[in-house]
C-alpha positions as CSV (number, residue, x, y, z in Angstrom):
1,X,-79.9,252.9,-109.9
2,X,-80.1,251.9,-106.3
3,X,-77.0,250.0,-105.3
4,X,-75.1,249.1,-102.3
5,X,-72.3,251.5,-101.7
6,X,-69.6,249.3,-103.3
7,X,-66.4,251.3,-102.8
8,X,-68.5,254.4,-102.8
9,X,-69.4,254.1,-106.5
10,X,-73.1,253.4,-106.2
11,X,-74.0,256.8,-107.7
12,X,-72.3,256.0,-111.0
13,X,-75.2,253.7,-112.0
14,X,-78.9,254.3,-111.9
15,X,-82.4,253.2,-111.3
16,X,-85.2,253.3,-113.8
17,X,-86.8,256.1,-115.8
18,X,-88.9,256.7,-118.8
19,X,-88.8,257.5,-122.4
20,X,-88.2,256.2,-125.9
21,X,-89.1,256.4,-129.6
22,X,-91.1,259.3,-130.9
23,X,-93.9,258.8,-133.4
24,X,-92.7,258.9,-137.0
25,X,-94.7,259.5,-140.1
26,X,-94.9,256.7,-142.6
27,X,-95.2,257.8,-146.2
28,X,-98.5,256.8,-147.8
29,X,-98.3,253.9,-150.3
30,X,-99.8,253.8,-153.7
31,X,-101.4,250.5,-154.5
32,X,-99.6,248.6,-157.2
33,X,-101.6,247.2,-160.1
34,X,-102.9,243.7,-159.7
35,X,-100.5,241.2,-161.3
36,X,-101.3,237.7,-162.6
37,X,-100.3,235.3,-159.9
38,X,-97.4,233.0,-160.7
39,X,-96.2,229.8,-159.1
40,X,-93.3,230.3,-156.7
41,X,-91.0,227.5,-155.4
42,X,-91.5,226.3,-151.9
43,X,-88.8,228.0,-149.7
44,X,-86.2,225.7,-148.3
45,X,-86.3,225.8,-144.5
46,X,-83.2,227.4,-143.0
47,X,-81.3,224.7,-141.2
48,X,-80.7,225.1,-137.5
49,X,-77.0,225.6,-136.9
50,X,-75.1,222.9,-135.1
51,X,-74.1,224.1,-131.7
52,X,-70.4,224.4,-131.2
53,X,-68.8,222.9,-128.0
54,X,-67.3,225.4,-125.6
55,X,-63.5,225.5,-125.1
56,X,-62.6,222.4,-123.1
57,X,-60.8,224.4,-120.4
58,X,-63.8,226.3,-119.3
59,X,-65.5,225.1,-116.1
60,X,-69.3,225.3,-115.7
61,X,-70.4,228.6,-114.0
62,X,-72.0,227.6,-110.7
63,X,-75.3,229.1,-109.9
64,X,-76.1,230.6,-113.3
65,X,-79.5,229.7,-114.7
66,X,-80.0,229.6,-118.5
67,X,-82.8,228.3,-120.8
68,X,-82.9,224.7,-121.9
69,X,-80.4,224.0,-124.7
70,X,-77.9,226.6,-123.3
71,X,-75.1,226.3,-120.7
72,X,-73.0,228.8,-118.8
73,X,-69.3,228.6,-118.4
74,X,-66.7,230.6,-116.5
75,X,-64.7,232.6,-119.1
76,X,-62.6,234.5,-116.6
77,X,-62.5,235.5,-112.9
78,X,-60.6,237.9,-110.6
79,X,-61.7,241.1,-112.3
80,X,-62.5,244.0,-110.0
81,X,-65.9,245.6,-110.5
82,X,-66.1,245.1,-114.3
83,X,-68.2,247.7,-116.0
84,X,-67.8,247.3,-119.8
85,X,-65.8,245.1,-122.2
86,X,-64.9,244.8,-125.9
87,X,-62.6,242.6,-128.0
88,X,-59.6,244.5,-129.4
89,X,-58.0,244.2,-132.9
90,X,-55.6,241.6,-131.4
91,X,-58.5,239.3,-130.4
92,X,-58.1,239.8,-126.7
93,X,-60.9,240.9,-124.3
94,X,-60.5,244.4,-122.8
95,X,-62.5,245.2,-119.6
96,X,-63.0,248.5,-117.8
97,X,-63.4,248.6,-114.0
98,X,-65.3,251.0,-111.8
99,X,-62.2,251.7,-109.8
100,X,-60.5,253.2,-112.8
101,X,-58.7,250.2,-114.4
102,X,-58.4,248.6,-117.8
103,X,-57.7,244.9,-117.8
104,X,-57.2,242.3,-120.6
105,X,-58.1,238.6,-120.8
106,X,-55.9,237.1,-123.4
107,X,-57.8,233.8,-123.9
108,X,-60.9,232.0,-122.5
109,X,-60.0,230.6,-119.1
110,X,-57.0,232.8,-118.8
111,X,-56.2,235.3,-116.0
112,X,-56.8,239.0,-116.2
113,X,-53.9,241.4,-116.6
114,X,-54.2,245.1,-115.5
115,X,-52.9,247.4,-118.2
116,X,-53.9,250.8,-116.8
117,X,-55.0,251.9,-113.3
118,X,-55.4,255.1,-111.3
119,X,-58.0,256.5,-113.7
120,X,-61.3,258.1,-112.6
121,X,-64.2,255.6,-112.6
122,X,-64.3,253.9,-116.0
123,X,-67.7,252.9,-117.4
124,X,-67.3,252.5,-121.1
125,X,-64.9,251.7,-124.0
126,X,-64.8,251.4,-127.7
127,X,-62.2,250.4,-130.3
128,X,-61.4,252.2,-133.5
129,X,-58.6,250.5,-135.2
130,X,-55.8,250.3,-132.7
131,X,-57.1,253.2,-130.6
132,X,-59.0,252.4,-127.5
133,X,-61.3,255.2,-126.2
134,X,-62.1,255.1,-122.5
135,X,-65.1,256.8,-120.9
136,X,-63.9,257.9,-117.5
137,X,-65.6,260.3,-115.1
138,X,-65.6,263.7,-116.8
139,X,-63.7,262.8,-119.9
140,X,-62.9,260.4,-122.8
141,X,-59.2,259.3,-123.1
142,X,-57.4,257.7,-126.0
143,X,-55.0,254.8,-125.5
144,X,-53.1,253.1,-128.3
145,X,-52.4,249.4,-128.6
146,X,-48.7,249.0,-128.5
147,X,-46.6,245.8,-128.0
148,X,-49.3,243.9,-126.1
149,X,-49.9,246.9,-123.8
150,X,-51.6,250.3,-123.9
151,X,-49.8,253.5,-124.6
152,X,-51.6,256.5,-123.1
153,X,-52.6,259.2,-125.6
154,X,-54.5,262.5,-125.3
155,X,-57.8,263.4,-123.6
156,X,-60.1,263.6,-126.6
157,X,-63.2,265.0,-124.8
158,X,-62.9,266.9,-121.5
159,X,-65.1,268.9,-119.1
160,X,-68.1,266.5,-119.4
161,X,-70.5,267.4,-116.6
162,X,-71.0,264.8,-113.9
163,X,-72.4,264.5,-110.4
164,X,-74.7,261.8,-109.1
165,X,-74.0,260.0,-112.4
166,X,-71.3,260.4,-115.1
167,X,-70.5,259.7,-118.7
168,X,-71.2,256.0,-119.5
169,X,-70.8,253.9,-122.6
170,X,-69.5,254.8,-126.1
171,X,-70.6,253.4,-129.4
172,X,-68.9,254.0,-132.8
173,X,-71.4,254.7,-135.6
174,X,-71.0,253.6,-139.3
175,X,-70.4,257.3,-140.2
176,X,-67.3,257.4,-138.0
177,X,-69.0,259.6,-135.3
178,X,-69.3,258.5,-131.7
179,X,-72.3,258.5,-129.3
180,X,-71.7,258.9,-125.6
181,X,-74.2,258.5,-122.8
182,X,-74.0,261.0,-120.0
183,X,-76.1,260.7,-116.8
184,X,-77.7,263.3,-114.7
185,X,-76.1,265.2,-111.9
186,X,-79.1,264.5,-109.6
187,X,-82.0,262.2,-109.1
188,X,-84.6,264.8,-110.0
189,X,-83.8,268.3,-111.1
190,X,-83.6,270.7,-114.0
191,X,-80.1,270.5,-115.3
192,X,-78.1,273.7,-116.0
193,X,-76.0,272.0,-118.7
194,X,-77.8,270.4,-121.7
195,X,-75.0,267.8,-121.8
196,X,-76.3,266.2,-118.6
197,X,-78.9,263.4,-118.8
198,X,-78.4,263.1,-122.5
199,X,-76.9,261.1,-125.3
200,X,-74.2,263.2,-126.9
201,X,-72.6,263.0,-130.4
202,X,-69.0,263.6,-131.2
203,X,-67.5,263.8,-134.7
204,X,-64.8,261.3,-135.8
205,X,-62.1,263.8,-134.6
206,X,-63.9,264.0,-131.2
207,X,-65.1,267.5,-131.7
208,X,-68.5,268.0,-130.0
209,X,-71.5,267.7,-132.3
210,X,-74.3,268.3,-129.8
211,X,-77.1,266.6,-127.9
212,X,-78.9,263.7,-129.7
213,X,-81.3,262.5,-127.0
214,X,-82.3,264.7,-124.0
215,X,-84.2,263.9,-120.9
216,X,-82.3,260.6,-120.3
217,X,-81.7,260.4,-116.6
218,X,-78.9,257.8,-116.9
219,X,-78.4,256.5,-120.5
220,X,-75.9,253.8,-119.4
221,X,-76.0,251.3,-122.2
222,X,-75.5,252.0,-125.9
223,X,-75.4,249.4,-128.7
224,X,-75.4,249.3,-132.5
225,X,-77.6,246.9,-134.4
226,X,-75.2,246.0,-137.2
227,X,-77.9,244.8,-139.5
228,X,-79.3,248.3,-140.1
229,X,-76.8,250.6,-138.4
230,X,-79.4,251.8,-135.8
231,X,-78.2,252.6,-132.3
232,X,-80.2,251.9,-129.1
233,X,-79.9,253.1,-125.5
234,X,-81.0,251.8,-122.1
235,X,-82.1,254.4,-119.6
236,X,-82.5,254.2,-115.8
237,X,-85.4,256.1,-114.2
238,X,-85.6,258.2,-111.1
239,X,-85.4,256.6,-107.6
240,X,-88.4,257.9,-105.6
241,X,-91.6,257.0,-107.4
242,X,-92.4,253.9,-105.4
243,X,-92.8,250.9,-107.6
244,X,-92.4,253.0,-110.7
245,X,-91.0,254.1,-113.1
246,X,-89.8,251.5,-115.5
247,X,-86.3,251.4,-116.8
248,X,-86.5,251.4,-120.6
249,X,-84.9,251.2,-124.0
250,X,-85.3,253.4,-127.1
251,X,-83.7,254.0,-130.4
252,X,-81.3,256.9,-130.6
253,X,-82.9,259.5,-132.9
254,X,-81.7,263.1,-133.3
255,X,-83.9,265.5,-131.3
256,X,-85.5,262.7,-129.2
257,X,-86.9,263.6,-125.8
258,X,-86.7,260.8,-123.3
259,X,-88.9,262.7,-120.8
260,X,-86.9,263.1,-117.5
261,X,-87.5,264.8,-115.2
262,X,-91.2,265.5,-116.0
263,X,-92.3,262.2,-117.7
264,X,-91.8,258.5,-117.1
265,X,-92.9,255.2,-118.5
266,X,-94.9,252.7,-116.3
267,X,-94.3,249.0,-115.9
268,X,-95.3,246.7,-117.4
269,X,-97.4,248.5,-120.1
270,X,-94.9,251.3,-120.9
271,X,-97.5,254.0,-120.8
272,X,-96.2,257.5,-120.2
273,X,-97.1,259.5,-117.1
274,X,-96.6,263.0,-116.0
275,X,-96.1,266.0,-118.4
276,X,-95.3,264.0,-121.5
277,X,-95.9,266.3,-124.6
278,X,-93.3,265.5,-127.2
279,X,-91.8,262.6,-125.2
280,X,-91.0,259.4,-127.1
281,X,-92.7,256.2,-125.9
282,X,-90.5,253.3,-124.8
283,X,-89.6,250.5,-127.2
284,X,-89.2,248.1,-124.3
285,X,-89.5,248.4,-120.5
286,X,-87.7,246.7,-117.6
287,X,-88.7,246.2,-114.0
288,X,-88.6,249.4,-111.9
289,X,-85.4,250.0,-110.1
290,X,-83.8,247.0,-111.8
291,X,-81.0,249.2,-113.3
292,X,-81.1,248.0,-116.9
293,X,-77.7,248.9,-118.1
294,X,-75.4,246.9,-120.5
295,X,-76.8,246.1,-123.9
296,X,-75.6,244.2,-127.0
297,X,-77.3,242.9,-130.1
298,X,-76.7,239.3,-131.1
299,X,-75.7,239.2,-134.7
300,X,-74.4,235.7,-134.9
301,X,-76.1,232.4,-135.9
302,X,-74.9,230.1,-133.2
303,X,-78.0,230.8,-131.0
304,X,-80.3,230.0,-133.8
305,X,-82.4,232.1,-136.2
306,X,-84.8,233.2,-133.5
307,X,-82.1,235.1,-131.7
308,X,-80.8,237.0,-134.7
309,X,-80.9,240.8,-133.9
310,X,-82.2,240.2,-130.4
311,X,-80.9,242.6,-127.8
312,X,-79.6,241.3,-124.5
313,X,-79.7,243.7,-121.5
314,X,-78.1,243.3,-118.1
315,X,-80.1,244.3,-115.0
316,X,-77.6,245.3,-112.3
317,X,-80.4,245.1,-109.7
318,X,-81.2,247.0,-106.6
319,X,-79.1,247.5,-103.5
320,X,-78.1,244.6,-101.2
321,X,-81.2,243.2,-99.5
322,X,-83.3,243.5,-102.6
323,X,-82.1,240.4,-104.5
324,X,-85.5,239.9,-106.1
325,X,-85.1,242.9,-108.3
326,X,-83.0,242.6,-111.4
327,X,-79.6,240.8,-111.2
328,X,-80.4,239.0,-114.5
329,X,-79.9,239.2,-118.2
330,X,-83.0,240.1,-120.2
331,X,-83.7,239.1,-123.9
332,X,-85.5,241.7,-126.0
333,X,-87.1,240.6,-129.3
334,X,-87.8,243.5,-131.6
335,X,-90.7,243.4,-134.0
336,X,-91.9,245.9,-136.5
337,X,-90.1,248.3,-138.8
338,X,-87.5,250.8,-137.8
339,X,-89.4,253.8,-136.3
340,X,-92.3,251.6,-135.1
341,X,-90.5,248.8,-133.4
342,X,-91.7,247.1,-130.3
343,X,-89.6,245.0,-127.9
344,X,-90.9,241.9,-126.1
345,X,-88.8,241.1,-123.0
346,X,-88.1,237.8,-121.3
347,X,-85.6,236.6,-118.7
348,X,-82.6,234.8,-120.3
349,X,-80.1,234.2,-117.6
350,X,-80.2,234.5,-113.8
351,X,-78.0,233.8,-110.7
352,X,-75.7,236.8,-111.0
353,X,-74.5,239.1,-108.2
354,X,-74.7,242.3,-110.3
355,X,-74.4,241.7,-114.0
356,X,-73.3,244.8,-116.0
357,X,-70.8,244.4,-118.9
358,X,-72.0,242.4,-121.9
359,X,-70.7,241.6,-125.3
360,X,-70.7,238.8,-127.9
361,X,-67.5,236.7,-128.2
362,X,-66.0,235.8,-131.6
363,X,-67.0,232.1,-131.0
364,X,-70.7,233.1,-130.8
365,X,-71.0,232.9,-127.0
366,X,-72.7,235.7,-125.0
367,X,-70.3,237.2,-122.4
368,X,-71.6,238.7,-119.2
369,X,-69.4,240.5,-116.8
370,X,-70.6,240.2,-113.2
371,X,-69.7,243.4,-111.3
372,X,-70.5,241.8,-108.0
373,X,-68.4,238.6,-108.3
374,X,-65.7,239.6,-110.7
375,X,-66.5,236.7,-113.0
376,X,-67.1,236.8,-116.7
377,X,-69.6,234.2,-117.8
378,X,-69.9,232.8,-121.3
379,X,-73.3,231.4,-122.4
380,X,-73.3,228.8,-125.2
381,X,-76.1,227.0,-127.0
382,X,-75.4,223.3,-126.5
383,X,-78.5,221.7,-128.0
């Protein structure tokens, strides 16, 4: 990512690089015998859900552009460099900060309370029951929800290599295992440690289970699609290829090769360039150097049927002075079966300083944490 040196943390994020989903064999199908056609009832159209009004105490979010029928409200403000967020088992919103903090917002419109500080740069978090696992530079740490606060527990994964980038977001799989994205130590090099520039897998007890996806320069965002249990990752590409490469998205598949440092996807067609034997093609591509980072799948019904299983991706953007690159939320509509899916991207929300953290609220709204302004914006469908 190419970012302004905000408190010296610009290297923890990334730019745009290439890779994605490898070709998979589809079993041949034996034609079924011809059956006598029978009359079938005309399907009843699925009704469009009635939009729910936002909480009355939320003010409109100035400067945020959203599609017709949607509106943006200010869910919270005063957070310092928010990087990731997730709702806890107590219904409160927990937010990591790049300066090494964990904050909580107890209710929409409420203030943020700092629960932990003094950590290395924190870029990811995930809940399992009452345990909150934090991805901080070089390790993963366990905190336990206790009396409205967080009690510090053990370091569950240590010695994770880092340099130009570090370990990013975490996702909990249906199996109970964890995935952790870990960025490269450089912009362009051959890594000495296979755990760099990779998506890593850990067992339920946090014992290391190996590399799942390699060649991923900075796999910042990880998200689970609940409808089928598939995990997807956003990857930032290298810095110095002019107006290429594209940032991109791919499905997490064991043994996948995302291509870095020898292969990258182009924008906007997603074609692979360089030495690309065995490299997976991208599912979706994002603008070069846009720093496509946070990702979440929308599983609710409040946005309407057309948004079900869509991914939303935050583009942090380029450094100060390049406001035209990124700084928006992208919508990704996936089509095709698992293993042959294709993502169509479109701009969903604009007007952010540097959007990064993203999640879906229990009320069906889309929450976006703006790293640059310290605000959390909630987007509702209102018509």
